[in-house]
N, C-alpha and C positions, 0 to 999 in steps of 0.2 A: 465416876464422879456423881455423887449424890445431887439431886435437884429438888428445889422447893419452889412450887408455884403459889402465889398469893393473888387472887383476883378480889379487888376492893375498890374504895373510894379513892379520889384523887387526894394526895397528902403532900404536905410541905416537905422540903428537902430534908429537914432535921428529923421528921417522923419516919421518913423512908430509911434513913440512916438507922435509927433506933430500930425499926422493924426488922431489918436485915441483920443488924447485929444480934438481936434477940432470938430470930429463928435460927441463925447459925450457931449460936452458943448452945440452945437448947438442943437442937438435933445432934450436935457433936457430944454433948454430956449423955444423952440417952443412948447414942449409938456406938460411941467409942471410936467414932471417926474423926480424925483430925479437922479442925475447922477450915483450913485453906483447901480442903477437897469439896466443900460445899458450894453450890452456885444457887443464887435465888433470883427469881424473876417476879417482878411487881408489874401486874397487869392493871392499870387504872380503868375503872368502868364507870360510866356516868350511870345515875339512877333511872333514867329512862332506857336503858340497855339491860335491865336485870328483872326478872320476873320472880315473884314471891308470892306463893298461895294462889296462883292463878291471875294475879294482877301485876302491873308495874310497880317497881319499888317506889318510883317518883309519886305514884298516885297513894299507895298504902301509906307512905310518910305523911302525907297531908291530912290523913285521918286523925 
């Protein structure tokens, strides 16, 4: 059972559905594995829980 993990910002339900469909479709096309076999996990992460370039993403985006 192929698994896709996505760590990113909070999304509205419609965007989550779009993201899951897109990941699944593309992975299926590239690998030749049927779509029904894929599992996608979305992990919502707040900007104060992510570091980029040695600083919090929250602070970086304020610049």
